[in-house]
C-alpha positions as CSV (number, residue, x, y, z in Angstrom):
1,M,0.0,0.0,0.0
2,P,1.3,3.5,-0.8
3,S,2.1,5.8,2.0
4,F,0.1,9.0,1.8
5,L,1.2,12.4,3.2
6,D,-1.1,14.5,5.3
7,F,-2.1,16.8,2.5
8,E,-3.0,13.8,0.3
9,K,-5.9,12.6,2.5
10,P,-8.5,13.2,-0.2
11,V,-6.4,11.1,-2.6
12,A,-6.1,8.4,0.0
13,E,-9.9,8.3,0.5
14,L,-10.4,7.8,-3.2
15,Q,-7.9,5.1,-3.4
16,N,-9.5,3.3,-0.4
17,R,-12.8,3.5,-2.2
18,I,-11.3,1.9,-5.3
19,D,-9.7,-0.8,-3.2
20,E,-13.0,-1.6,-1.4
21,L,-14.8,-1.8,-4.8
22,R,-12.2,-4.3,-6.1
23,E,-12.4,-6.3,-2.9
24,T,-16.2,-6.4,-3.0
25,A,-16.2,-7.7,-6.6
26,A,-13.2,-10.0,-6.3
27,D,-15.4,-13.0,-7.3
28,G,-16.3,-11.4,-10.6
29,S,-20.0,-11.4,-10.0
30,V,-20.2,-7.6,-10.4
31,D,-18.8,-5.5,-13.2
32,I,-17.0,-2.5,-11.6
33,D,-14.6,-1.5,-14.4
34,A,-16.5,1.6,-15.3
35,E,-16.8,2.9,-11.7
36,V,-13.2,2.1,-11.0
37,A,-12.1,3.9,-14.1
38,R,-14.2,6.9,-13.1
39,L,-12.8,7.0,-9.6
40,Q,-9.2,6.5,-10.8
41,A,-9.5,9.4,-13.3
42,K,-10.8,11.6,-10.4
43,S,-7.9,10.5,-8.2
44,D,-5.4,11.3,-11.0
45,R,-6.9,14.8,-11.5
46,L,-6.8,15.4,-7.7
47,V,-3.1,14.4,-7.6
48,R,-2.3,16.6,-10.5
49,D,-4.1,19.6,-9.0
50,T,-2.6,19.0,-5.6
51,Y,1.0,18.7,-6.9
52,A,0.6,21.7,-9.1
53,R,0.2,24.0,-6.1
54,L,2.4,22.5,-3.4
55,T,3.6,24.9,-0.7
56,P,7.3,24.8,0.3
57,W,6.5,22.9,3.4
58,Q,4.5,20.3,1.4
59,K,7.5,19.9,-0.9
60,T,9.7,19.3,2.1
61,Q,7.3,16.5,3.1
62,V,7.5,15.0,-0.4
63,A,11.3,15.3,-0.3
64,R,11.3,13.2,2.9
65,H,8.8,10.6,1.7
66,P,9.9,7.2,3.0
67,A,9.4,5.6,-0.4
68,R,11.4,8.2,-2.3
69,P,14.3,6.7,-4.3
70,H,17.7,7.0,-2.5
71,F,21.3,6.5,-3.5
72,K,21.3,2.7,-3.8
73,H,18.0,2.8,-5.9
74,L,19.3,5.4,-8.3
75,V,22.7,3.7,-8.6
76,A,21.0,0.4,-9.5
77,S,18.8,2.2,-12.1
78,L,21.4,4.5,-13.7
79,F,24.8,2.9,-13.4
80,D,26.5,-0.3,-14.6
81,D,29.4,-2.2,-13.0
82,F,29.2,-0.2,-9.8
83,M,32.2,-1.0,-7.6
84,P,31.8,0.4,-4.1
85,L,34.9,1.8,-2.4
86,A,35.0,2.0,1.4
87,G,36.8,3.8,4.2
88,D,38.6,7.1,4.7
89,R,42.0,5.4,5.3
90,A,42.1,7.1,8.7
91,F,39.3,6.1,11.0
92,A,36.3,4.1,9.7
93,D,33.9,3.5,6.8
94,D,30.8,5.8,7.1
95,Q,27.7,4.2,5.8
96,A,25.8,7.5,5.4
97,I,28.0,8.5,2.5
98,L,28.6,5.8,-0.2
99,G,30.6,5.9,-3.4
100,G,32.5,4.0,-6.0
101,L,33.5,3.5,-9.6
102,A,30.8,2.9,-12.2
103,R,29.9,3.2,-15.8
104,F,27.3,5.8,-16.8
105,R,26.0,5.6,-20.4
106,G,29.4,4.4,-21.6
107,R,31.5,6.8,-19.5
108,K,33.7,5.7,-16.6
109,V,32.7,7.8,-13.6
110,M,33.0,8.2,-9.8
111,V,29.6,8.3,-8.1
112,I,29.2,9.5,-4.5
113,G,26.2,10.2,-2.4
114,H,24.2,10.1,0.8
115,E,22.1,7.0,1.6
116,K,19.3,7.4,4.1
117,G,18.0,3.8,4.1
118,D,14.4,2.6,3.5
119,D,13.4,0.7,6.7
120,T,14.3,0.9,10.4
121,A,17.3,-1.4,10.2
122,S,18.9,0.3,7.1
123,R,18.1,3.8,8.4
124,L,20.0,3.0,11.6
125,K,22.8,1.4,9.6
126,H,23.1,4.5,7.3
127,N,22.5,7.0,10.2
128,F,19.6,8.5,8.3
129,G,22.0,9.9,5.7
130,M,23.8,12.1,8.1
131,G,27.4,11.9,7.3
132,K,30.2,11.9,9.9
133,P,33.8,13.2,9.4
134,E,35.0,9.9,8.1
135,G,32.2,10.0,5.4
136,Y,33.3,13.3,4.1
137,R,37.0,12.3,4.2
138,K,36.0,9.2,2.2
139,A,34.3,11.5,-0.3
140,I,37.5,13.5,-0.5
141,R,39.6,10.4,-1.1
142,L,37.2,9.3,-3.9
143,M,37.2,12.7,-5.6
144,E,41.0,12.9,-5.5
145,L,41.1,9.3,-7.0
146,A,38.7,10.4,-9.8
147,D,40.8,13.5,-10.5
148,R,44.0,11.4,-10.7
149,F,42.5,9.1,-13.4
150,G,40.4,11.8,-15.2
151,L,37.0,10.4,-14.3
152,P,34.0,12.7,-14.1
153,V,32.3,12.9,-10.6
154,L,28.6,12.5,-10.1
155,T,27.1,13.2,-6.7
156,L,23.6,12.4,-5.4
157,V,22.7,14.6,-2.4
158,D,20.1,13.6,0.1
159,T,20.7,14.5,3.7
160,S,19.0,16.6,6.4
161,G,22.5,17.7,7.3
162,A,25.8,16.3,8.6
163,F,25.7,14.3,11.9
164,P,25.8,16.8,14.8
165,G,26.8,14.3,17.5
166,V,29.6,14.9,20.0
167,Q,31.8,12.2,18.6
168,A,31.6,13.7,15.1
169,E,32.5,17.1,16.5
170,E,35.5,15.6,18.3
171,R,36.7,14.1,15.1
172,G,36.6,17.4,13.2
173,Q,33.2,17.5,11.5
174,A,33.4,21.2,10.4
175,E,36.9,20.7,9.1
176,A,36.0,17.6,7.2
177,I,33.0,19.4,5.5
178,A,35.2,22.4,4.6
179,R,37.9,20.1,3.1
180,S,35.3,18.2,1.1
181,T,33.9,21.5,-0.3
182,E,37.5,22.5,-1.1
183,A,38.0,19.2,-2.8
184,C,35.0,19.8,-5.0
185,L,36.3,23.2,-6.0
186,A,39.8,21.9,-6.8
187,L,38.7,19.1,-9.1
188,G,40.1,19.2,-12.7
189,V,37.3,16.9,-13.9
190,P,33.6,17.7,-14.4
191,L,31.5,17.5,-11.2
192,V,27.7,17.2,-11.6
193,A,25.7,17.3,-8.4
194,A,22.0,16.4,-8.1
195,I,19.8,17.2,-5.1
196,V,17.5,14.2,-5.1
197,G,15.7,14.7,-1.8
198,E,16.8,16.9,1.0
199,G,19.9,19.1,0.6
200,G,20.6,20.2,4.1
201,S,23.3,22.7,5.2
202,G,27.0,22.0,4.9
203,G,26.3,18.3,4.9
204,A,24.9,18.8,1.4
205,I,27.2,21.5,0.0
206,A,30.2,19.4,0.8
207,L,29.1,17.1,-2.1
208,A,27.2,19.7,-4.2
209,T,29.8,22.3,-5.1
210,G,29.7,21.3,-8.7
211,N,30.0,22.7,-12.2
212,K,26.3,21.9,-12.7
213,V,23.8,21.5,-9.9
214,L,20.6,19.7,-10.8
215,M,17.6,19.4,-8.5
216,F,14.5,17.2,-8.5
217,E,11.3,19.1,-9.0
218,H,10.0,18.4,-5.4
219,A,13.4,18.3,-3.6
220,V,14.5,21.0,-1.1
221,Y,17.8,22.7,-0.5
222,S,18.6,25.0,2.3
223,V,21.2,26.1,4.9
224,I,19.1,24.6,7.7
225,S,15.9,22.5,8.0
226,P,12.6,24.4,8.3
227,E,12.1,23.1,11.8
228,G,15.6,24.2,12.8
229,C,15.0,27.7,11.4
230,A,11.7,28.0,13.1
231,S,13.2,26.9,16.4
232,I,15.8,29.7,16.2
233,L,13.5,32.4,15.0
234,W,10.2,31.6,16.8
235,R,11.4,29.3,19.5
236,T,9.1,26.6,18.2
237,A,9.2,24.0,15.4
238,D,5.5,24.5,14.9
239,K,6.3,27.5,12.6
240,A,8.2,25.2,10.2
241,A,5.8,25.9,7.3
242,D,6.4,29.6,7.7
243,A,10.2,29.1,7.8
244,A,10.1,26.9,4.6
245,E,8.2,29.7,2.8
246,A,10.7,32.4,3.9
247,M,13.8,30.4,3.2
248,K,13.1,29.7,-0.5
249,V,13.9,26.0,-0.3
250,T,12.2,24.8,-3.4
251,A,13.8,24.0,-6.8
252,Q,11.7,26.7,-8.5
253,D,12.9,29.4,-6.1
254,L,16.5,28.3,-6.2
255,Y,16.5,28.2,-10.0
256,K,15.3,31.8,-10.1
257,L,18.1,32.8,-7.6
258,G,20.8,31.1,-9.7
259,V,21.7,28.6,-6.9
260,I,20.9,25.6,-9.2
261,D,21.3,25.1,-12.9
262,A,18.3,22.9,-13.9
263,I,15.1,21.4,-12.5
264,V,14.6,17.7,-13.1
265,P,10.9,16.9,-13.6
266,E,9.3,14.2,-11.4
267,P,6.5,11.8,-12.2
268,L,3.0,12.9,-11.4
269,G,2.7,12.7,-7.6
270,G,6.4,12.7,-6.9
271,A,9.4,10.4,-7.5
272,H,8.1,7.9,-4.9
273,R,5.2,7.1,-7.1
274,D,7.3,6.0,-10.0
275,P,11.0,5.7,-9.1
276,A,12.0,4.2,-12.4
277,A,10.6,7.2,-14.3
278,A,12.3,9.6,-11.9
279,A,15.6,7.9,-12.3
280,A,15.3,8.0,-16.1
281,A,14.7,11.8,-16.0
282,L,17.6,12.3,-13.7
283,G,19.9,10.2,-15.9
284,E,19.0,12.2,-19.0
285,A,19.7,15.5,-17.1
286,M,23.1,14.3,-15.8
287,H,24.0,13.0,-19.3
288,E,23.2,16.4,-20.8
289,A,25.2,18.2,-18.1
290,L,28.3,16.0,-18.7
291,D,28.1,16.6,-22.4
292,A,28.0,20.3,-21.9
293,L,31.2,20.1,-19.8
294,S,33.1,17.6,-21.8
295,G,34.9,20.2,-24.0
296,L,36.4,22.1,-21.0
297,D,40.0,21.6,-19.9
298,R,41.1,21.3,-16.2
299,D,41.7,25.0,-15.7
300,A,38.4,26.0,-17.4
301,L,36.4,23.5,-15.3
302,R,37.9,25.0,-12.1
303,R,37.3,28.5,-13.3
304,Q,33.7,27.8,-14.3
305,R,33.0,26.2,-10.9
306,R,34.6,29.1,-9.0
307,D,32.8,31.8,-11.0
308,K,29.5,30.0,-10.7
309,F,29.6,30.0,-6.9
310,L,31.0,33.5,-6.6
311,A,28.1,34.8,-8.7
312,I,25.4,33.5,-6.3
313,G,23.8,36.4,-4.5
314,R,25.6,39.0,-6.6
315,L,23.4,42.0,-7.4
């Protein structure tokens, strides 16, 4: 059964009616095809109308949907011969940030990204996609490896933020994030980043300082979570919806502001309703972005990346 969000209750009610009809007529004694088709068409229209006018807070909920495709799903759909590479060669292997060598539409690439997990056990294993210092140091190691062998880097960003625990701070969380951002800027190979769910704070930018930054239609990208912002400004997380509106977290707002370069369309009702179609759209966008960068030499790639980020916020 699909998992419906709070604002999708009318859609959930229609789907329940359709399921009840099918269950009632399971023996084939009643022809319900016409009524089911009518209700399904009504449900599709309702989903289309609802998703055409999502608020920033509702988009945040969609970006966090438990069935939304994560790193391992997208890698399985888009890449061939994925060879995971583990460890930072200093402390441990962080399961919140994964990466490895792969083939993407005939190209040899390095792919790196956050993995949130999709059930209780895997979410605990992957720390809900919140990277620790060793995760960002692993990302640095993989980026430097890609640079050495001339491999483009593709990153899939999906995190509420870097892990804020005491142990992470003791091991140099802020320094690791800064070094990872620096490594992105120093690459002499193309770096294409995609915000596929949540892009939260430095934990996201450490993998997203790319030549091209793509973003799923219903993803969000911000310096802090709406709840965190509301807790600071209004001393209550209940104002999260107001914070999301003020922070301009949506792909549409960020495209207008020049923070991202392209919006990747999602299937009707969000990527969680059709992960395969969402992955295909993302793959096409990444392929186009790599093609656009393929003619640039190492110095030009660094210069383009630097100029892109220096231009953000310029009047």
